[in-house]
C-alpha positions as CSV (number, residue, x, y, z in Angstrom):
1,M,0.0,0.0,0.0
2,M,1.1,3.6,-0.6
3,S,0.7,6.3,2.0
4,D,0.2,9.7,0.3
5,M,-0.3,12.4,3.0
6,S,-1.2,16.1,2.7
7,S,-2.4,18.8,5.1
8,D,-3.5,22.4,5.2
9,D,-0.6,24.6,4.0
10,F,-0.6,27.0,7.0
11,E,-0.7,24.2,9.5
12,M,2.0,22.3,7.7
13,I,4.5,25.1,7.7
14,E,4.0,25.9,11.4
15,S,4.2,22.2,12.3
16,E,7.5,21.8,10.5
17,E,8.9,24.9,12.1
18,V,8.0,23.7,15.6
19,I,9.5,20.3,14.9
20,K,12.7,21.7,13.5
21,Q,13.1,23.9,16.6
22,M,12.5,20.9,18.9
23,L,15.1,18.9,17.0
24,V,17.6,21.6,17.8
25,D,16.7,21.5,21.5
26,E,16.3,17.7,21.9
27,K,18.9,16.3,19.5
28,P,17.3,12.8,19.3
29,D,19.7,9.9,19.3
30,L,18.6,7.7,16.4
31,E,20.8,4.8,17.5
32,E,19.2,4.8,21.0
33,I,15.8,5.0,19.4
34,R,16.6,1.9,17.2
35,K,17.8,0.0,20.2
36,W,14.6,0.9,22.0
37,L,12.4,-0.2,19.1
38,N,14.3,-3.5,18.9
39,P,13.0,-4.4,15.5
40,T,13.6,-7.7,13.7
41,D,16.8,-8.1,11.8
42,Y,14.9,-7.4,8.6
43,L,18.1,-7.0,6.4
44,A,19.9,-10.1,7.6
45,S,20.6,-12.8,5.1
46,S,18.2,-15.1,6.9
47,S,15.4,-12.5,7.1
48,E,12.1,-13.3,5.5
49,F,12.7,-10.4,3.0
50,N,16.1,-11.7,1.8
51,R,14.9,-15.3,1.9
52,H,12.1,-14.5,-0.6
53,A,14.2,-12.1,-2.6
54,S,16.9,-14.8,-3.2
55,S,14.2,-17.2,-4.4
56,K,13.3,-15.2,-7.4
57,A,14.2,-16.8,-10.7
58,R,15.7,-14.6,-13.4
59,N,13.3,-12.8,-15.7
60,T,10.2,-13.7,-13.7
61,G,7.6,-11.5,-12.0
62,E,8.3,-8.5,-14.2
63,W,4.8,-8.7,-15.8
64,I,3.0,-7.3,-12.8
65,R,4.7,-3.9,-13.3
66,E,3.3,-3.8,-16.8
67,T,-0.3,-4.2,-15.8
68,S,-2.8,-1.4,-15.9
69,Q,-3.7,-2.0,-12.2
70,F,-0.1,-1.5,-11.1
71,D,0.2,1.7,-13.2
72,Q,-3.0,3.0,-11.8
73,W,-1.8,2.4,-8.2
74,H,1.7,3.8,-8.8
75,S,0.8,6.9,-10.7
76,S,-2.5,8.0,-9.3
77,A,-3.1,9.8,-6.0
78,D,-6.6,8.4,-6.0
79,H,-5.7,4.8,-5.2
80,G,-3.7,4.3,-2.0
81,S,-3.5,0.5,-1.9
82,I,-2.9,-2.5,-4.1
83,W,-4.0,-5.9,-2.9
84,I,-2.3,-8.9,-4.5
85,K,-4.3,-12.2,-4.3
86,A,-3.4,-15.7,-5.2
87,V,-3.5,-19.3,-3.8
88,P,-0.7,-20.4,-1.4
89,G,2.5,-21.3,-3.3
90,A,1.8,-19.0,-6.3
91,G,4.8,-16.7,-5.5
92,K,3.2,-13.7,-3.7
93,S,6.0,-13.4,-1.1
94,V,8.7,-13.5,-3.8
95,L,6.8,-10.9,-5.7
96,A,6.5,-8.7,-2.6
97,A,10.3,-8.9,-1.9
98,S,10.9,-8.1,-5.5
99,M,8.7,-5.1,-5.2
100,V,10.6,-3.9,-2.2
101,Q,13.9,-4.1,-4.1
102,S,12.5,-2.4,-7.2
103,L,10.8,0.5,-5.4
104,S,13.9,1.1,-3.2
105,A,16.3,1.0,-6.1
106,N,14.4,3.2,-8.5
107,E,12.8,5.9,-6.3
108,S,14.1,8.1,-3.4
109,I,10.9,7.4,-1.4
110,P,10.8,5.5,1.9
111,V,9.8,1.8,1.5
112,L,8.5,0.2,4.6
113,F,8.1,-3.6,4.5
114,F,7.2,-6.5,6.8
115,F,6.9,-10.2,6.1
116,F,4.7,-12.1,8.5
117,R,5.8,-15.6,9.6
118,Q,3.7,-17.5,12.1
119,I,6.5,-19.8,13.3
120,I,8.8,-16.8,14.2
121,E,7.7,-15.1,17.3
122,T,8.9,-11.6,16.2
123,N,7.2,-11.9,12.8
124,R,3.7,-13.0,13.8
125,T,2.1,-9.9,15.3
126,S,1.0,-6.5,14.1
127,R,3.2,-5.0,16.8
128,G,6.2,-6.5,15.1
129,L,5.2,-4.8,11.9
130,L,4.9,-1.4,13.7
131,R,8.3,-1.7,15.2
132,D,10.0,-2.5,11.9
133,W,8.1,0.1,9.9
134,M,8.9,2.8,12.5
135,C,12.6,1.8,12.4
136,Q,12.6,2.0,8.6
137,L,10.8,5.3,8.6
138,L,12.9,6.9,11.4
139,P,15.6,8.6,9.1
140,F,12.8,10.3,7.1
141,S,10.5,11.5,9.8
142,E,11.6,14.1,12.3
143,A,8.2,14.0,14.1
144,L,8.7,10.3,14.7
145,Q,12.2,10.8,16.0
146,L,10.9,13.3,18.6
147,N,8.0,11.2,19.7
148,L,10.0,8.0,20.2
149,F,12.9,9.8,21.8
150,E,10.6,11.0,24.5
151,H,10.0,7.4,25.5
152,V,13.8,6.8,25.5
153,K,14.4,9.8,27.7
154,N,11.8,8.7,30.1
155,E,13.2,5.2,30.2
156,Q,9.9,3.6,29.3
157,S,10.2,0.1,28.1
158,M,8.8,-0.8,24.7
159,E,6.5,-3.3,26.4
160,S,4.8,-0.5,28.4
161,I,3.6,1.3,25.3
162,T,0.3,0.0,24.0
163,T,0.0,-1.2,20.4
164,A,-2.6,1.6,19.8
165,H,-0.1,4.2,21.0
166,L,2.6,2.7,18.6
167,R,0.1,3.0,15.7
168,K,-0.4,6.7,16.5
169,H,3.3,7.3,16.5
170,L,3.6,5.6,13.1
171,L,0.7,7.7,11.7
172,T,2.2,10.9,13.1
173,G,5.5,10.0,11.4
174,L,3.8,9.4,8.1
175,K,1.6,12.5,8.2
176,I,4.2,15.1,7.0
177,L,5.6,12.9,4.2
178,K,4.1,13.2,0.7
179,R,4.5,9.6,-0.2
180,V,5.6,6.3,1.5
181,Y,5.4,2.8,0.2
182,C,4.2,0.3,2.8
183,I,4.4,-3.4,2.0
184,A,2.9,-6.1,4.2
185,D,3.2,-9.8,3.1
186,A,1.4,-12.9,4.4
187,L,-1.3,-11.4,6.5
188,D,-2.8,-14.8,6.9
189,E,0.3,-15.7,9.0
190,M,-0.4,-12.9,11.5
191,N,-1.9,-13.5,14.9
192,M,-5.5,-12.4,14.9
193,D,-5.7,-8.6,15.5
194,E,-9.2,-7.3,14.8
195,E,-8.3,-3.7,15.4
196,F,-5.3,-3.8,13.0
197,L,-7.4,-5.6,10.3
198,S,-10.3,-3.2,10.7
199,Q,-7.9,-0.3,10.0
200,L,-6.7,-2.0,6.9
201,N,-10.3,-2.5,5.8
202,A,-11.0,1.2,6.5
203,L,-8.6,2.0,3.6
204,R,-11.5,0.9,1.3
205,S,-13.5,3.9,2.4
206,F,-10.5,6.2,2.4
207,R,-9.3,5.5,-1.1
208,P,-10.3,2.7,-3.5
209,V,-8.3,-0.5,-3.2
210,I,-7.0,-2.0,-6.4
211,H,-7.1,-5.8,-6.6
212,V,-4.6,-7.7,-8.6
213,S,-4.9,-11.5,-9.0
214,L,-1.8,-13.5,-10.0
215,E,-3.4,-14.6,-13.3
216,E,-2.9,-18.2,-14.1
217,E,-1.6,-17.7,-17.6
218,L,1.0,-15.1,-16.6
219,V,2.1,-17.1,-13.6
220,K,2.4,-20.2,-15.8
221,R,4.6,-18.2,-18.1
222,D,6.9,-17.5,-15.2
223,I,6.8,-21.1,-14.0
224,S,7.8,-22.2,-17.5
225,I,10.9,-19.9,-17.4
226,F,11.8,-21.1,-13.9
227,V,11.3,-24.8,-14.9
228,R,13.4,-24.4,-18.0
229,Q,16.3,-22.9,-16.1
230,R,16.2,-25.8,-13.6
231,V,15.8,-28.6,-16.2
232,E,18.7,-27.3,-18.3
233,Q,21.0,-28.2,-15.3
234,F,20.0,-31.8,-15.7
235,A,22.2,-32.0,-18.7
236,E,25.2,-32.2,-16.3
237,D,23.7,-35.6,-15.1
238,G,23.4,-36.9,-18.7
239,I,19.8,-36.1,-19.3
240,N,19.3,-35.6,-23.0
241,E,17.3,-32.7,-24.6
242,T,14.3,-34.9,-25.4
243,M,13.9,-36.0,-21.8
244,Q,14.5,-32.5,-20.6
245,S,11.6,-31.3,-22.8
246,F,9.4,-34.1,-21.4
247,I,10.2,-33.2,-17.8
248,Q,9.6,-29.5,-18.5
249,N,6.2,-30.1,-20.1
250,T,5.1,-32.5,-17.4
251,V,6.1,-30.3,-14.5
252,C,4.5,-27.2,-16.0
253,E,1.3,-29.1,-16.7
254,R,1.1,-30.7,-13.2
255,S,2.0,-27.5,-11.2
256,E,-1.2,-25.8,-12.1
257,G,0.1,-22.3,-11.4
258,L,1.9,-23.2,-8.2
259,F,5.6,-22.2,-8.1
260,L,6.1,-24.1,-4.9
261,Y,4.7,-27.4,-6.3
262,A,6.9,-27.0,-9.4
263,R,10.0,-26.4,-7.2
264,L,9.3,-29.5,-5.1
265,M,8.7,-31.7,-8.1
266,L,12.0,-30.6,-9.6
267,D,13.8,-31.2,-6.3
268,Q,12.3,-34.8,-6.2
269,I,13.3,-35.4,-9.8
270,A,16.8,-34.0,-9.3
271,Q,17.3,-36.2,-6.2
272,S,16.2,-39.3,-8.0
273,I,18.5,-38.6,-10.9
274,K,21.5,-38.1,-8.7
275,N,20.9,-41.1,-6.5
276,K,19.9,-43.8,-9.0
277,E,21.0,-45.4,-12.2
278,H,18.4,-43.8,-14.5
279,S,17.0,-44.4,-18.0
280,D,14.3,-42.6,-19.9
281,V,11.8,-45.3,-18.9
282,S,12.7,-45.1,-15.2
283,I,12.4,-41.3,-15.2
284,Q,9.0,-41.4,-16.9
285,E,7.8,-44.0,-14.4
286,M,9.1,-41.9,-11.5
287,I,7.4,-38.7,-12.8
288,A,4.1,-40.6,-13.3
289,K,4.1,-41.5,-9.6
290,L,4.7,-37.9,-8.3
291,P,1.9,-36.8,-5.9
292,V,-0.9,-34.4,-6.8
293,G,-1.4,-31.4,-4.6
294,L,0.8,-29.8,-1.9
295,E,-0.5,-31.9,1.0
296,E,0.2,-35.2,-0.7
297,M,3.6,-33.8,-1.9
298,Y,4.7,-32.9,1.6
299,N,3.7,-36.3,3.0
300,R,5.4,-38.2,0.1
301,V,8.6,-36.1,0.3
302,L,9.1,-36.7,4.1
303,I,8.3,-40.5,3.9
304,D,10.3,-41.1,0.7
305,H,13.2,-39.0,1.8
306,A,13.5,-41.0,5.1
307,S,13.4,-44.2,3.2
308,L,15.9,-43.1,0.6
309,T,18.5,-41.6,3.0
310,K,17.8,-44.1,5.8
311,I,17.0,-41.3,8.3
312,H,14.7,-42.5,11.1
313,Q,11.3,-40.7,11.2
314,D,11.8,-39.9,14.9
315,I,14.7,-37.6,14.0
316,Q,12.7,-35.9,11.3
317,I,10.0,-35.2,13.9
318,I,12.4,-33.8,16.4
319,I,13.9,-31.5,13.7
320,L,10.5,-30.2,12.7
321,Q,9.3,-29.8,16.3
322,L,12.3,-27.6,17.0
323,I,11.8,-25.5,13.9
324,T,8.1,-25.0,14.1
325,Q,7.6,-24.5,17.8
326,S,10.8,-22.7,19.0
327,V,10.1,-19.0,19.9
328,R,13.1,-17.9,17.8
329,P,14.7,-19.3,14.6
330,M,16.9,-22.3,15.3
331,R,20.4,-22.5,13.8
332,L,21.8,-25.6,12.2
333,I,24.4,-26.2,14.9
334,E,21.7,-26.0,17.6
335,I,19.5,-28.6,16.0
336,A,22.5,-30.8,15.5
337,K,23.3,-30.5,19.2
338,A,19.7,-31.4,20.1
339,I,19.7,-34.6,18.0
340,Q,23.2,-35.8,18.6
341,D,22.3,-38.1,21.5
342,N,19.2,-39.6,19.8
343,P,19.7,-43.4,19.8
344,H,18.7,-43.7,16.1
345,L,21.4,-41.2,15.2
346,A,24.0,-42.7,17.6
347,K,23.4,-46.2,16.1
348,S,23.9,-44.9,12.6
349,G,27.2,-43.1,13.4
350,R,26.3,-40.3,11.1
351,D,27.1,-36.6,11.6
352,G,24.3,-34.7,13.4
353,K,24.9,-31.5,11.5
354,E,24.5,-33.1,8.1
355,I,21.4,-34.9,9.3
356,A,19.9,-31.7,10.6
357,R,20.6,-30.1,7.2
358,S,19.3,-32.8,5.0
359,G,16.9,-34.8,7.2
360,C,13.7,-33.4,5.6
361,G,14.9,-33.0,2.1
362,P,13.9,-29.8,0.2
363,L,11.3,-28.9,2.8
364,L,13.8,-27.0,4.9
365,E,16.2,-24.2,4.0
366,V,19.5,-23.3,5.6
367,M,20.2,-19.6,5.4
368,E,23.7,-18.1,5.1
369,D,23.8,-17.4,8.8
370,G,23.0,-21.0,9.7
371,V,19.3,-20.4,10.5
372,V,17.1,-23.3,9.4
373,Q,13.6,-22.4,8.1
374,I,10.5,-24.1,6.9
375,L,10.1,-23.8,3.1
376,H,6.6,-22.4,3.1
377,H,3.8,-21.6,5.6
378,S,1.6,-24.2,3.9
379,F,4.1,-26.9,5.1
380,T,3.7,-25.7,8.7
381,E,-0.1,-26.0,8.3
382,F,0.3,-29.5,7.0
383,L,2.4,-30.5,10.0
384,L,-0.1,-29.1,12.5
385,D,-3.2,-30.3,10.8
386,A,-4.6,-33.0,13.2
387,N,-7.4,-33.9,10.8
388,R,-5.2,-35.2,8.0
389,T,-4.5,-38.5,9.7
390,T,-8.2,-39.3,10.3
391,H,-9.3,-39.1,6.6
392,K,-11.2,-42.4,5.8
393,L,-9.9,-42.6,2.3
394,L,-6.2,-42.5,3.0
395,K,-4.3,-45.1,1.0
396,V,-0.8,-44.2,2.1
397,P,0.9,-43.8,5.5
398,Q,0.7,-40.3,6.9
399,F,3.6,-38.4,8.5
400,P,2.8,-37.8,12.2
401,V,1.1,-34.6,13.3
402,V,3.2,-32.1,15.2
403,D,1.1,-31.3,18.3
404,P,2.2,-28.0,19.9
405,K,1.4,-29.0,23.4
406,N,3.3,-32.3,23.3
407,T,6.1,-30.7,21.3
408,H,6.8,-28.1,24.0
409,R,6.9,-30.9,26.6
410,E,9.3,-32.8,24.4
411,I,11.5,-29.7,23.9
412,V,11.6,-29.2,27.7
413,L,12.6,-32.8,28.3
414,L,15.3,-32.5,25.6
415,C,16.8,-29.4,27.2
416,I,16.8,-31.1,30.6
417,S,18.5,-34.1,29.1
418,Q,21.1,-31.9,27.5
419,L,21.8,-30.3,30.9
420,Q,22.0,-33.7,32.7
421,G,24.2,-35.2,30.0
422,G,27.4,-33.4,30.8
423,A,26.6,-29.9,29.4
424,F,28.8,-28.4,32.2
425,S,31.6,-30.9,32.0
426,S,33.6,-28.9,29.5
427,Y,34.3,-26.1,32.1
428,P,38.0,-26.1,33.1
429,I,38.9,-27.6,36.4
430,S,40.7,-25.1,38.7
431,D,44.3,-25.7,39.7
432,D,43.2,-26.3,43.3
433,A,40.9,-29.0,42.2
434,E,43.5,-30.7,40.1
435,N,46.2,-30.6,42.8
436,G,44.0,-31.1,45.9
437,G,42.9,-34.6,45.3
438,G,39.3,-35.8,45.8
439,N,36.5,-35.6,43.3
440,G,37.4,-32.7,41.0
441,K,34.0,-32.4,39.4
442,Q,32.3,-32.3,42.8
443,F,34.8,-29.7,44.1
444,R,34.0,-27.3,41.3
445,Y,30.4,-27.0,42.3
446,D,30.2,-28.0,46.0
447,Y,30.9,-24.7,47.8
448,E,28.9,-22.0,49.5
449,D,28.0,-19.4,46.8
450,E,25.5,-17.0,48.4
451,S,25.0,-14.9,45.3
452,F,24.1,-18.1,43.3
453,Y,21.6,-19.1,46.0
454,E,20.0,-15.6,46.0
455,T,19.7,-15.8,42.2
456,L,17.8,-19.0,42.4
457,E,15.4,-17.5,45.0
458,D,15.0,-14.3,42.9
459,F,14.3,-16.3,39.8
460,S,10.8,-17.5,41.0
461,P,9.1,-14.2,41.5
462,G,10.6,-12.6,38.4
463,F,9.4,-15.4,36.2
464,G,6.0,-15.9,37.7
465,L,6.7,-19.3,39.4
466,G,3.9,-19.1,42.0
467,G,4.2,-22.6,43.3
468,W,7.9,-22.3,43.8
469,T,7.5,-18.9,45.4
470,Q,5.0,-20.4,47.9
471,R,7.5,-23.2,48.7
472,L,10.3,-20.7,49.4
473,L,8.0,-18.7,51.6
474,E,6.9,-21.7,53.6
475,N,10.6,-22.5,54.1
476,G,11.2,-19.1,55.7
477,A,12.4,-17.0,52.7
478,D,12.8,-13.3,53.6
479,V,10.3,-11.4,51.5
480,E,12.2,-8.1,52.0
481,M,15.6,-9.5,50.9
482,R,17.1,-7.2,48.3
483,D,19.2,-8.2,45.4
484,S,22.3,-6.5,44.0
485,T,20.1,-3.7,42.6
486,E,18.5,-3.1,46.0
487,R,15.2,-4.4,44.7
488,T,12.9,-6.9,46.4
489,S,11.1,-9.9,45.0
490,L,7.8,-7.9,44.9
491,F,9.4,-5.4,42.5
492,W,10.4,-8.1,40.0
493,A,7.0,-9.8,40.3
494,A,5.2,-6.5,39.7
495,K,7.5,-5.7,36.8
496,G,6.7,-9.0,35.2
497,G,3.0,-8.7,35.7
498,H,2.8,-12.0,37.7
499,I,-0.4,-11.6,39.6
500,E,-0.3,-14.8,41.6
501,V,3.2,-14.2,42.8
502,V,2.4,-10.6,43.8
503,K,-0.6,-11.9,45.8
504,R,1.5,-14.5,47.6
505,L,4.2,-12.0,48.5
506,L,1.7,-9.4,49.8
507,D,-0.1,-12.1,51.8
508,A,3.3,-13.0,53.3
509,G,3.7,-9.4,54.5
510,A,5.9,-7.9,51.7
511,E,6.2,-4.1,51.9
512,P,4.0,-2.9,49.0
513,D,5.6,0.6,48.5
514,I,9.3,-0.1,48.9
515,D,11.8,1.4,46.5
516,G,15.0,0.1,45.0
517,Y,17.8,1.1,42.7
518,G,16.8,4.3,40.8
519,G,14.0,5.0,43.3
520,L,11.4,2.9,41.4
521,K,8.6,1.2,43.3
522,P,6.4,-1.9,42.5
523,L,3.3,0.1,41.5
524,Q,5.4,2.4,39.2
525,V,6.8,-0.5,37.2
526,A,3.5,-2.3,37.1
527,A,1.8,0.9,35.8
528,S,4.5,1.6,33.2
529,N,4.3,-1.9,31.9
530,N,0.5,-2.0,31.7
531,H,-0.1,-4.8,34.3
532,A,-3.6,-3.9,35.4
533,G,-4.1,-6.9,37.7
534,V,-0.9,-6.2,39.6
535,V,-1.9,-2.5,39.9
536,K,-5.3,-3.6,41.4
537,L,-3.5,-5.7,44.1
538,L,-1.0,-3.0,45.1
539,L,-3.7,-0.3,45.3
540,R,-5.8,-2.6,47.6
541,A,-2.6,-3.1,49.7
542,G,-2.6,0.6,50.4
543,V,-0.2,2.1,47.8
544,S,-1.2,5.5,46.5
545,P,-1.5,6.0,42.7
546,L,0.5,9.1,43.3
547,T,3.4,7.4,45.0
548,L,6.6,9.2,43.8
549,R,9.9,8.0,42.7
550,T,12.4,8.6,45.5
551,K,15.5,9.1,43.4
552,H,16.7,8.9,39.8
553,I,20.0,7.8,38.3
554,G,19.9,9.9,35.2
555,R,20.9,8.9,31.8
556,R,22.3,12.5,31.3
557,C,24.3,14.2,33.9
558,E,22.7,17.6,33.2
559,K,19.2,16.3,34.2
560,P,19.7,13.8,37.0
561,L,16.4,14.5,38.8
562,S,14.1,14.8,35.7
563,K,11.7,12.1,36.9
564,L,11.3,12.6,40.6
565,G,7.8,14.0,40.0
566,Q,6.5,11.1,38.0
567,H,3.9,8.7,39.5
568,P,1.8,5.7,38.4
569,L,-1.2,7.8,37.5
570,M,0.9,9.9,35.2
571,F,2.4,6.8,33.5
572,A,-1.1,5.3,33.0
573,S,-2.7,8.4,31.6
574,S,0.2,9.3,29.3
575,D,0.3,5.8,27.9
576,G,-3.5,5.4,27.5
577,H,-3.9,2.4,29.8
578,V,-7.7,2.3,30.3
579,E,-7.8,-0.7,32.7
580,K,-5.2,0.7,35.0
581,I,-6.9,4.1,35.2
582,V,-10.3,2.4,36.0
583,E,-8.6,0.6,38.9
584,M,-7.1,4.0,40.2
585,I,-10.2,6.1,39.9
586,S,-11.6,5.3,43.4
587,Y,-8.2,6.2,44.9
588,C,-7.9,9.6,43.3
589,E,-9.3,13.1,44.0
590,T,-11.0,15.2,41.3
591,K,-8.0,17.4,40.6
592,E,-5.8,14.4,40.1
593,L,-8.3,12.9,37.7
594,E,-8.4,16.2,35.8
595,A,-4.7,16.0,35.3
596,A,-5.1,12.4,34.0
597,L,-7.8,13.5,31.6
598,L,-5.6,16.3,30.3
599,R,-2.7,13.9,29.7
600,A,-4.9,11.4,28.0
601,A,-6.3,14.1,25.7
602,H,-2.8,15.5,25.0
603,H,-1.6,12.1,23.9
604,R,-4.8,11.5,21.9
605,H,-6.0,8.5,23.8
606,H,-9.6,8.7,22.8
607,A,-10.8,5.6,24.7
608,L,-9.2,6.7,27.9
609,V,-10.7,10.3,27.6
610,S,-14.2,8.7,27.1
611,T,-13.7,6.4,30.1
612,I,-12.6,9.2,32.5
613,L,-15.5,11.4,31.4
614,E,-18.0,8.5,31.7
615,K,-16.9,7.1,35.1
616,T,-16.1,10.4,37.0
617,D,-17.5,13.9,37.5
618,V,-14.4,15.5,36.0
619,S,-15.2,18.6,33.9
620,P,-14.4,18.4,30.2
621,N,-13.3,22.0,30.6
622,A,-10.5,21.2,33.0
623,Q,-7.3,23.3,32.4
624,V,-3.6,22.6,32.7
625,L,-2.4,24.0,36.0
626,V,1.0,25.1,37.2
627,E,1.5,21.9,39.2
628,H,1.2,19.9,36.0
629,A,5.0,20.1,35.4
630,D,5.1,17.6,32.6
631,M,2.7,19.8,30.5
632,E,4.2,23.1,31.5
633,R,4.2,24.5,27.9
634,L,0.4,23.9,27.8
635,R,-0.5,25.8,30.9
636,G,-4.0,27.3,30.9
637,Q,-5.2,25.2,28.0
638,T,-8.4,23.1,28.2
639,V,-8.9,19.5,27.3
640,L,-10.0,20.4,23.8
641,M,-7.0,22.6,23.3
642,V,-4.4,20.1,24.4
643,A,-5.9,17.5,22.1
644,M,-5.3,19.7,19.0
645,P,-2.8,18.2,16.5
646,L,-0.4,21.2,16.7
647,N,0.1,20.3,20.4
648,Q,1.1,16.7,19.8
649,N,4.8,17.4,19.6
650,L,5.0,19.9,22.5
């Protein structure tokens, strides 16, 4: 889609002047902002973008730029979006990556892109898209730089900013740019986000959406080019031109417009040619037996590959479990380490790294940086589909279903097994252990290490282990014990949003309003991280929503006390956290709620403004007062005034 923004001339000039002056005053650190955004590594060789871009065959996909629909979208200001439709495996993602490259190379206009991927945690949410797009837009938008740098200065974590707030930042950054290209691929692999999808649908009423279908004849033409390029390589294995022509015609006919199917067919044919004594007759027979449809193709490839290469199916399952269910992409060396003690692999005496690389044939890809990825989302869907093994008409064995719940249990057991199997035995033995006699291994670990013990005890509240926390408390654990940062267990439980642990600690008598390093308190970190349930518990325990930070170790020496006046109510209203404000209302006076209303309006949190007006008797004509230090420049303005667009960067 293409963002083409314009505004009233007078407003635009004044806004730009204000922003430029603020840039001089603030000097946003772009590198710090990028670190704060923590985007995906979208330019890495193993990124979804580069993975698809490298898959493009020469001289394919160019036809779409020659269509009237593309020209209409690209040259007209009346059409903001182009929607490319096709069945899975037709090449949409490769086309999207090619579009990113083409638009970036030929025009000096920002190109924002994001490729959704369900099996990669950072690539499955709309929030991931927002982070990447803002990082890509950052050099071009001074307004975005100012808004995001404010969060960096205030040391607000990315997790504490709502997705709605991030969307507003992105729109503010886009507003002053005349044109921006925004490319989003594989929306069907995104976690369900009704609000995000509704905003995409709203584009239909904003500007007409142009639909482009990957027309079968044009896609078939590209497939023919791709197949010809691959088949010509078979000449190196002694395949004559007549047989090459037969293979090309058969694959093109059987693929029915699916690049992915054509690619897998050719991979199967190539493997058979290289691993067997072949003749024209045997090749024809082998091609005649190739499966029809992607599901049958996936099943056949896995089963036949295991039989051909003598790789046990259990090893294939472990590899696929790790790749599809790990929260981050797995590297080849990690998978090899995970399967090295498998009895089937140990019995064969084969190299774990090579098995990890080739165990599932062409259905896995190893990127330049060693990351192993699933070939296509449709393969993941095949693996997770529990219904495919119950079909009554099945005539061939089915590859086992990868069940997520069982898989996570297996991965946990695998990790524990690795730890128990000598994972620490490679640590060097100290000189004392070597020269002092006795059991060297035991000596290395059998000594009093108070900091290690404290770390184990601190681990449970910080990671939400309620049962283990209760066990420690029953054994006399000190709830007020501080760690090396002067913080208590309650602080870490509140920061992590672990309601059950917070409740157990409070029931055990933990001080609810105790500070630590930097002067931060449990309610402040719970509020800034949007943990409404924890906020509710701490308020009930007697903590005021106006509890102040007691000290501040500043990032900049010239402003070491910049945050001493901040309190949880301020965090919640500035960030638009409706649930937290609702919990705080009964603990606040009218003047405090007026300040919350003004902050919510200033940051354009419409839902929060409505909630405060509906649930309290706060006046919609409340004004910014002298004690509202964080809004000093807006002193005297009303709710309506502070909500005006020109005030958003003040």
